[in-house]
C-alpha positions as CSV (number, residue, x, y, z in Angstrom):
1,M,39.0,-46.4,73.9
2,N,37.5,-44.8,77.0
3,A,36.9,-47.1,79.9
4,A,37.2,-50.1,77.7
5,E,36.7,-53.6,79.0
6,S,37.2,-56.7,76.9
7,G,36.3,-60.3,77.4
8,G,36.4,-62.7,74.5
9,S,35.7,-60.8,71.4
10,I,33.4,-58.3,72.9
11,V,34.6,-54.8,74.0
12,I,32.5,-52.3,76.0
13,E,33.4,-48.6,75.8
14,D,32.0,-45.2,76.5
15,L,30.3,-43.6,73.4
16,I,31.3,-40.0,72.8
17,T,31.2,-39.3,69.0
18,E,28.3,-38.3,66.8
19,E,29.1,-41.3,64.5
20,Q,28.7,-43.7,67.5
21,F,25.4,-42.1,68.5
22,R,24.1,-42.6,64.9
23,E,25.0,-46.2,65.2
24,V,22.9,-46.4,68.4
25,V,19.9,-44.8,66.6
26,Q,20.1,-47.5,64.0
27,L,20.3,-50.2,66.7
28,Q,17.1,-49.0,68.1
29,K,15.4,-49.6,64.8
30,T,16.9,-53.0,64.4
31,I,16.3,-54.3,68.0
32,W,12.8,-52.9,68.6
33,G,11.5,-52.1,65.2
34,F,10.7,-48.5,66.3
35,S,9.3,-46.0,63.8
36,D,11.1,-42.7,63.6
37,I,8.7,-41.0,66.1
38,D,9.8,-43.4,68.9
39,L,13.5,-43.2,68.3
40,L,15.8,-41.4,70.8
41,P,17.7,-38.9,68.6
42,V,21.5,-38.3,68.4
43,R,21.1,-35.1,70.4
44,F,19.6,-36.9,73.4
45,F,22.7,-39.2,73.6
46,V,25.0,-36.2,73.3
47,V,23.2,-34.5,76.3
48,A,23.1,-37.7,78.4
49,G,26.8,-38.1,78.1
50,K,27.5,-34.5,79.2
51,I,25.2,-34.3,82.2
52,G,26.4,-37.3,84.1
53,G,24.6,-40.1,82.4
54,Q,26.0,-43.3,80.9
55,V,26.2,-44.2,77.2
56,F,28.0,-47.4,76.6
57,G,28.4,-49.6,73.5
58,A,29.5,-53.2,73.0
59,Y,31.6,-54.0,70.0
60,S,32.3,-57.3,68.3
61,G,34.9,-57.0,65.5
62,G,34.5,-53.3,65.4
63,R,30.7,-53.5,64.9
64,M,28.4,-52.2,67.6
65,V,26.1,-55.1,68.7
66,A,24.6,-53.7,71.9
67,F,24.3,-50.5,73.9
68,C,22.9,-49.1,77.1
69,L,21.8,-45.6,78.1
70,A,21.2,-44.1,81.6
71,I,20.4,-40.5,82.7
72,P,20.8,-38.9,86.1
73,G,17.9,-38.6,88.4
74,L,17.1,-37.1,91.8
75,K,14.7,-38.5,94.5
76,P,12.4,-36.3,96.5
77,D,14.8,-36.5,99.5
78,G,17.7,-35.4,97.3
79,T,19.2,-38.9,96.7
80,A,21.0,-39.1,93.4
81,Y,20.5,-42.1,91.2
82,L,20.7,-43.3,87.6
83,H,17.7,-44.1,85.5
84,S,18.7,-46.8,83.0
85,H,16.4,-45.9,80.1
86,M,17.6,-48.3,77.4
87,L,19.6,-51.5,77.0
88,G,19.5,-53.3,73.7
89,V,21.3,-56.3,72.3
90,L,21.1,-57.5,68.7
91,P,19.2,-60.8,68.4
92,E,22.2,-62.9,67.4
93,Y,24.1,-61.7,70.6
94,R,21.3,-62.5,73.1
95,N,21.6,-65.3,75.6
96,T,25.4,-64.8,75.6
97,G,25.7,-63.0,78.9
98,L,26.2,-59.6,77.1
99,G,23.2,-58.0,78.7
100,R,24.6,-58.9,82.2
101,R,28.0,-57.6,81.2
102,L,26.5,-54.2,80.3
103,K,24.7,-54.1,83.6
104,M,27.9,-54.9,85.5
105,H,29.7,-52.2,83.6
106,Q,27.0,-49.7,84.5
107,R,27.3,-50.8,88.2
108,E,31.1,-50.4,88.3
109,N,30.9,-46.9,86.7
110,A,28.1,-45.8,89.1
111,L,29.9,-47.1,92.2
112,A,33.1,-45.2,91.1
113,R,31.0,-42.0,91.2
114,G,29.4,-42.7,94.5
115,I,26.0,-43.6,93.2
116,D,24.2,-46.3,95.1
117,L,21.0,-46.8,93.1
118,I,20.1,-47.6,89.4
119,E,16.5,-47.8,88.3
120,W,14.8,-48.8,85.1
121,T,11.4,-49.9,83.8
122,F,10.5,-53.2,82.4
123,D,7.4,-54.9,80.9
124,P,6.1,-57.4,83.5
125,L,4.8,-59.5,80.7
126,E,8.4,-60.1,79.5
127,V,9.0,-62.9,81.9
128,K,12.6,-63.7,80.9
129,N,13.6,-60.1,81.4
130,A,11.8,-60.0,84.8
131,Y,13.7,-63.1,86.0
132,F,17.0,-61.5,85.0
133,N,16.2,-58.2,86.7
134,I,14.9,-59.7,90.0
135,E,16.7,-63.0,90.4
136,R,20.0,-62.5,88.6
137,L,20.6,-58.9,89.5
138,G,18.7,-58.7,92.8
139,A,16.4,-55.8,91.9
140,V,13.2,-55.2,93.8
141,V,9.9,-53.6,92.5
142,R,7.7,-51.2,94.5
143,R,5.9,-49.3,91.7
144,Y,3.7,-50.2,88.7
145,V,3.0,-47.6,86.0
146,R,0.1,-48.1,83.6
147,N,0.8,-47.1,80.0
148,Q,4.1,-45.5,80.9
149,Y,5.1,-44.5,77.3
150,G,1.8,-44.4,75.6
151,A,1.3,-46.3,72.3
152,S,4.4,-47.9,71.0
153,S,5.3,-48.4,67.3
154,S,7.4,-51.5,68.2
155,P,5.7,-54.8,67.1
156,L,7.1,-56.3,70.3
157,A,4.4,-54.4,72.3
158,G,1.7,-56.3,70.5
159,G,-0.6,-53.3,70.5
160,L,-0.9,-53.4,74.3
161,P,-0.5,-50.4,76.6
162,T,3.1,-49.9,77.7
163,D,2.6,-50.9,81.3
164,R,5.9,-51.0,83.3
165,C,7.3,-52.1,86.6
166,V,10.0,-49.9,88.1
167,A,13.1,-51.9,89.1
168,E,15.3,-50.7,92.0
169,W,18.9,-52.0,91.9
170,W,20.8,-51.3,95.0
171,I,24.3,-51.7,93.7
172,S,26.5,-51.4,96.8
173,R,24.3,-53.7,98.9
174,R,21.7,-56.3,98.1
175,Q,18.3,-55.2,99.3
176,E,17.4,-57.5,102.3
177,R,14.3,-59.5,101.5
178,G,11.8,-60.7,104.1
179,A,9.4,-63.6,103.9
180,V,7.2,-64.1,100.9
181,C,3.6,-63.1,101.7
182,E,1.8,-63.8,98.4
183,G,2.2,-64.4,94.7
184,V,0.8,-63.0,91.5
185,R,1.0,-65.3,88.5
186,L,0.6,-65.1,84.7
187,P,0.8,-67.8,82.1
188,V,4.4,-68.7,81.2
189,D,3.5,-68.6,77.5
190,I,2.3,-65.0,77.7
191,A,4.5,-64.0,74.8
192,E,2.7,-66.4,72.5
193,I,-0.7,-65.3,73.9
194,R,0.3,-61.6,73.1
195,G,0.9,-62.6,69.5
196,S,-2.1,-64.9,68.9
197,D,-4.9,-63.5,71.2
198,P,-4.4,-59.8,72.0
199,M,-7.8,-59.5,73.8
200,R,-6.8,-62.3,76.2
201,A,-3.3,-60.7,76.7
202,R,-5.0,-57.4,77.5
203,A,-7.2,-59.0,80.1
204,I,-4.1,-60.7,81.7
205,Q,-2.3,-57.4,81.7
206,T,-5.2,-55.5,83.4
207,E,-5.6,-58.2,86.1
208,L,-1.9,-58.2,86.7
209,A,-1.9,-54.4,87.1
210,D,-4.7,-54.5,89.6
211,Q,-3.0,-57.1,91.7
212,F,0.4,-55.3,91.6
213,E,-1.1,-52.0,92.7
214,A,-3.1,-53.6,95.5
215,A,0.0,-55.3,96.8
216,F,2.0,-52.1,96.7
217,Q,-0.7,-50.3,98.6
218,R,-0.3,-52.8,101.4
219,G,3.4,-51.9,101.6
220,L,4.7,-55.1,99.8
221,A,7.3,-55.3,97.1
222,V,8.3,-57.8,94.4
223,I,11.2,-59.6,96.0
224,G,11.5,-62.7,93.8
225,V,10.0,-64.7,91.0
226,E,9.5,-68.4,90.3
227,R,8.3,-70.4,87.3
228,D,7.1,-73.8,86.3
229,D,5.9,-75.3,83.1
230,T,2.6,-73.4,83.3
231,W,2.9,-70.3,85.5
232,F,5.4,-67.4,86.0
233,T,4.8,-66.0,89.6
234,Y,5.9,-62.7,91.0
235,L,6.6,-63.1,94.7
236,F,5.6,-60.3,97.0
237,G,6.9,-59.6,100.5
238,E,8.5,-57.0,102.7
239,T,12.0,-55.5,102.2
240,L,13.9,-55.1,105.4
241,Q,15.5,-51.8,104.3
242,Q,13.6,-48.6,103.4
243,A,14.5,-47.0,100.1
244,P,15.4,-43.3,99.9
245,G,12.3,-41.3,99.4
246,E,10.0,-44.1,100.6
247,A,9.2,-42.4,103.9
248,L,8.1,-39.3,102.0
249,Q,5.9,-41.5,99.8
250,Q,4.3,-43.3,102.8
251,Q,3.6,-39.9,104.4
252,A,2.0,-38.6,101.3
253,R,-0.2,-41.7,101.1
254,G,-1.3,-41.2,104.7
255,E,-2.1,-37.5,104.1
256,A,-4.2,-38.5,101.0
257,R,-6.4,-40.8,103.0
């Protein structure tokens, strides 16, 4: 095994063979229910592994039960980072800490190569995932992208646009967070609403997008989340460190006014 790590019965390793990549393609179908048009093909994983990306699989008893994929990226100011495009875990292995183990494996691999930043997108309506990204890992959010991937064949999308937040995970230092200035909330049972009342879910998604974009225009970032029995709240405030490329983005916004 390459760069293998074991803990209990789960082993994480680099994926390098065509057979392994074909297993990943099948996992995409099983985890998200994608149709063929939305699947990342074997060739993409081959390329990702050869150009400085990350392709890891988690095995239990010789069976692949989870994977993650990242590709290299470059900020406008020349800062190198990794874009973590996919992380999937079979349903029976969720809530076991395996997702966090894969993220920690990503982090260790990136740090060993001198990379300080890993980014990925996530659906802000998936509140459990949002909590994990922001509170467990310490990611911050400064960008919201409407309908990032277009229509999705996954039933998990519920027919809604694929709106996404962009998570920034500073892996060699935790991003310093300032005071909370405001909150944006959505019903904690949004997953049930998405399945039973798509029109209401779409209205919630649109309002959320408007509020996120307005807060980002004021220079705020998502720096935390909290929840109770009724609401899941994104907490907005200032970060005390400026991200690479942010000065250029602020300058561009100023010139556009």
